[in-house]
N, C-alpha and C positions, 0 to 999 in steps of 0.2 A: 332663631330658635330651632327651626327645622334642621339647620346644619348641625347644631349641637346634638340633636336627637339622632341624626345619621351617624355622627362620630361615636356617640355612646353605643349604638347598636353594632357598629363595626367592631369596636373594642370587645363588645360582648360576644360577637360571633367568633372572634379570634381566641378568646380565652375560655369560653363556656365548655364544660366537659360533662354536664348532666345529660340524661337521656332525653330524646325527642322522638315523636312519632314519625315513622317512615312515610314517605309519600308514594307508596306503591299503587295507590288508586283502588285497592281492592276492598277497603273497609269504609263503611259509612260512618257518620259521626258517632253512632251509638255502639260501634264495634269496639272490642278490646284491642288496644294497640299492641303491636309487637315491639320488641327491642329494636331501636333504631341503629342503622348502620351509620358510619361516619359521614358517608355521602348524603344519606337521607336526613341526618341531623343538621348538616350545613344547609341543605335545601329548605327545611322547615324554618330555620332561623331567617333565611332570606325572605321567605314568604311572610313571616311574622313582621319583619321590618317593613315590608311592602304594605301590609295591612295598616300598620301604625301610621304610615305617611299618607293614607288615603281615607281618612274619616269622611263621612258623608253628611253634609249639613242638611237641615230641614228646609221645607219649601214654603215660600211666600205664595199667596193666592195666585193661581193661574200661571205659575212660573214653570216653563218647560225645561226638560233637560236638553242640552245641545248635543244632537247626535252627529258625530263626525261622518263625513262622506268617505267612500273608499279611497279617494285620491288623497285625503288628508290623513289617512291612517294606514298607509302602506306599511306592512311589517318590516322592521329593520332586522339586521342580523340577529340581534339578541332575542327579539320576539320569535323569529323563525326557529332559533335553536330550542326555545321553550316549547313551541308548537310541535316540533319534530319529536321531542321527548314524550309529550302527551300522546301523540298519534301512535308512536312506536309501542308504547305501553298498552294502549287499548287494543291495537292490532294483535299483539302477542297474546293478550287475554282472550280475545275473540277466537283466534286460531286454536289455542289450547282447549277452549270449550268445544269448538267444532270437532276436534279430534275424538271427542267422546260421544258424538251423535250415533255412531254405528253400534256402540255397545251399551247405550243408555237403557236402563231398566226402571229408573226412577226419574220421571220428568219433573217432579217437584223439586228435587235437589239440583237438577240441571238448570231449571229455570232460576233457582236461587243463585246459582253460580254465575249465570249471565248477568243477572240484575245486581250481583254483589259488587260490581265495579263502580266506584264512586265517580261517575263522569261529571257530576255537578261541581266537584272540586276542580276538575280540569277546566271546565267552562268558566268558572269564576276566575281562575288564574289567568286565563287568556283575556277574559273580558276586561280585567283591570289594566292590562297592557294595551290591548287593541281589540275592541269589540268585533271588528270584522274579520279577525283571524280565527275565530272559533270553527268555522267551516263545517266539515263532516262530523265533528263531534255532536252537532245538533242531530244528525241522522242516528247516531248511536243512542242519544238521549231519547228520541222518539221510539226507537226499537225497544228500549227498556220499559218505557211507559206502556207500549202496546202489549208486551209480555205480561205486565201486571193485570191487564184486562182479560187475558186468556184463561179460560177455565181449566184447571189442572186435570179434572176428570176427563174432559174432552181430549186433552193432549195425550193422556195415557191410553185412550181407547180409539181415537180417530186417526188413522194413518194418513189421511189427506191433510189433516191439521198439522201433523208432525212434519210432513213434507213441506208444508207452507213455512213452518218455522225454520227448517233447515235452509230452504231457498232464500228466505229473507235474511237469515244470518249471513249467508254467503254474499248477498248483495250489499249488506252493510260493510262487510270486510272490504269489498271491492271499492266502495265509496271512500272509505278511510285510506286505502292504499293509493287511490288516485289523488287524493288530497295531499298525501305524503310526497308523492312524486312532483306535484305542482308547487309545493312549498320550497322557496329558495333556501339554500344552504343545507337542506336535508341530505343530499347526496354527498356533500363535502364535509358533513359533520363527522368529526373523529369520534368513533365509538368508545375510544379509550379516554376521552376527555370527561372527567367528572362534572356533574351538573354545576356544582358550586364553582369549579374552576373556569367553566365556560362563561359564567356570569360573575365577573369579579365584583366584590362589594363596592368598589369605587364607581361602578357603573349603575348601581341600584337607583340612585336618585333620578338619573336621566330616563331610566326605564319607567319608573313610576310616574314621572311628570310628563313624559312625552305624549302629546296629543290627548292629555287628560281633558275631560269635559265635566262640567259641574253636575254632580248627582244631587238634585234638590230633594228627592224623595227620602223619607225616613225608612223605607222598606229595605231590608237587607236583600242582597242578590240571591242568597240561598233560598229565601222565601219566595222570591220572584220566579224561581224555577219550578215551583209547583205547577202541574199541568193546568189546573183551573185558573191560576193566576196568570201564567204566561199567555194563555189563550183568552184572557179577559172574559171568562164565562159569566161574570156578574151581569153583563148586559143581557144575557138570555134569562137569567134568574130574576132580574128586576125589569123585564121588558114591559110589564103592564104599567108600572110607575112612569116609565118614559113615554109610553103611548098616551097617557092621560094629558100630556101637554097640548095635544091638538083638539081636545074637547069633542071628539067624535067626527072631526072633519075628514079623517082617514078611517076607512074600515079595514082593520088589521085582521082580515078573515083567516088567513093561514100563516101569518108571519111567525107566530110562536113555534108552530110545528116545523117551519122551514129552518129556523135557527137551531132548534133541538136536533133535527135530522142532520144538519151540517156538522154538528159536534160529534154525533155518533158515527158519522161517516168517516171521520178521521181515524177512529180506532177500530173499525170493523175489520178491515183487511189492510193493515199497514205494509208498505214496502218502499224501497228506494226507487221509485218509478216516476215518470213524468205525470202519469194519471194521479198518483197520490199527492205529489207536490201541488197539482192543480186543485185537489180537494182542500188542502190547507189554505191555499191562496183564496179559494172561493169562500171558505169559512170567514176569513177576515174581511173580504169584500162585502159579504152580506151584512155583517155587523156594522161596517162603515156606512153602507147604504142606509141601514136602519136609522142611525143617528143623523145622517145627512137629510133624510126625508123630513125629520122633525125640524131641524134648524132651517131648512129651505122653506117649509110651510110657514113657520113663524115669521121669516123675513118677507114673505110675500105680502103679508098684511102691513108690515112697516114700510115697505116700498110704496104701497098705495097711499099710506098716510103722508109720506114725504112729498109725494106728487101733488098733494092738495095744500101743502103749507106754502103760503104766499110770502111770509116774512123770511128773507134770505138768511138772516143771522140764525134763526131757529132751524131752518132747513139744513144749514151747514153743521150746526151743533148736533142735530139728529143723525146726520150722515156720519159725523165723526164718532159718535157713540156706537153706532151700528158697526162701523169698521173696527173699532177697538174690541168690541165683544166678539166679533168674528175672528179677529187675530187671537184672542184668548182661546177660542174654540179650536183653532188650528194648532196652537201651541200645546194644548192639553192632549190632543190626539196625535201630535207630531205628524201632521198631514199637510205640509206646506205646498205640495204639488197636486192636491186633489182638484180635478177639473170642475166638479159641481160647486165646491166651496169657492174656488177662484172666480167662477162666473158670478156668484153672489157678490163678491167684492167689487167686481167690475160693474155690476148693476147698481150697487149703492153709489159708486163714484159718478156714474152717468146721471143718475137721478139728482145728485147734489149739484151738478154743474150744468143742468138744463139740457144735457145732450141725450137724455134718456127718453125712450119711447115706452111708456108704461104698458101699453097694450102688447107690444112686441116682447117686452121683458117678462111680463107675467105669463105670457103664452109659452115662452121658452122655459121658464121655471116650472110650469105645469108639465111640460114635456119631460123635463129632467126627473120630476117626481114620478111620473108614470113609468119611465124607463126603469127606475130603481124599484118601483113597486111590482113591476112585471116579474122579477125574480124573487120577491119577498111575499108574493101573493097577498098584496093589499090593494085597495081600490077606494072609490068614492071621492076622487079629487074633483069636486065640482067647481063651479064658477066662484072665483075669489071676490068677496064683497066685504065692505067695512061695516062694522056694527055701530049701533047708536053711541056706544061708549067711545069708539074710535073717532067719530065725528065731533064729540065733545072735546076730546083731546086736541084735535086739529084746530078747532075754534079757539081754544085756550092758548095754544102756541102762536096763533096768528094775532091775538089781541094783547097778549101779555109778554113783552120782551124780557121781563125779569125772570122768567122761568129758566132755571139753570139745569139742563138735563145732565150735565156732567157731575153735578153735586146734589142731586135730588135726595130729599129725605123721605122717610117712610110715610109721612103725612102730606107729601106734596105730589104733584103730577109727575108720573114716570111711565111713559108708554112702553118703555123697554123692560119693565119688570118681569114679563114672562120669559124673555131671553135670559135675563140674569138668574131667574129661578132654575131654568134648564141647566145653565152652566154650574150653578151651585150643586144641583143633583149629580151632575157628572163628576164634579170634584169629590163629592161624598163617595160615589161608587168607586172612583179611582184611588181613593185614599190608601188602600192596601195593595196597590199595584205598582209595577215599575214598567211603564210603557216604553222607556228607553231600551229595556231588555227585550221586550216583545218586538219592537221595531228592528232590533238587531237580528232576532230570530227570523222575522219576516224578510229581512234583506237577504238572508241565506236562501230562503225559498225562492225569492225573485232571481237570485244569482243562478240557482240550479235550473230554473225554468228557461233561462237565457243561455245556459251553457251548451257547448257542443254535445251532440247526441251520445258520443262515446263516453261522456263523463257520468251519465246516469242510465239506468236500465230503461228499456222500452217494453211495454206490455205486448 
């Protein structure tokens, strides 16, 4: 069926003569389109075909998108050609804008000119081919968002602020140009080769399907590129709901203020520098720690319960459910390599196989929580003890082998209900997000922080 669709659209591309919007990148979705050139018309038809072949199914509970690793998604020649064209266009736009800095009299119009480039369209185009090929276009994206936060009045009257914009503008151009030089095939790309000719229709299917990963979320990528969505700001907005899961066991003294400050810090003085990449990395680390403190504290109690269960069948069932829920948590956040969460997995396994030392384990978990709290300004991690209700559950599991933790009903014993409620809340909060897009963005930040010094500016 898909092959027939491809054939149909190839025929359509070869015969269509009606107008199409040009892909010059300068107009957002609400802008009035100009008359398309033949090259732009062919380009848009190819993108239309690509979108048709990549519909996004909805998500089952706790199902994560599969994020490809850099080694699995190395750009092919076709992807490199597309990336080169996007980079070349935005560099041309940025340099044309920079030429007007010395004569600028209206910062409002200049700001609008810089922001007028629709980089979201370029990001989406590359994301659908290879998420890791976006590269420095993320830097231009951040630059545009930062300009939106800048007060026009201050730009028109504050010469130091004007200098800051000019300097940052130049640094973003430098980042884009470095990326262009690093991208394979850019130097060999024939400038006389029309876009549509470089990417023949016969190759479209392989481009669309190559290294595709399942996008379970119903959220469109264009919506995922809103700053508050990309940065998962909902965790800061709903922080008190999340804090309530620990019933006062943690004193969140300054946590809300720390999370808010980390958000504001990203947009206060943006630049393509090591220090600013570290600010963005810190922002995500703080929010990750925030959630990890809650899940770790919840699991401390369950490990204590497991240690007191004498019935081996029930102990194994308890451990299996804890592991399953923890896997759900890792999948939802796409954090397979998080050391704090991985230690939890190891602790559950050891307690289930009688190799665990409960005193040593809880002591280490307490240390992990204290370490995360030290940067989030939370405290009050006292001695972990079981409640009377916990002891009742332990006695029930030891005496009644028919209790099925894997299929517990609402009116039956389920010691893991608090963890399930926590995951349900996370799923509710993440419902309008695309964490696969967010993780792709964060991968760029990690890459730049590990890049040679000459690739990014130093303060």
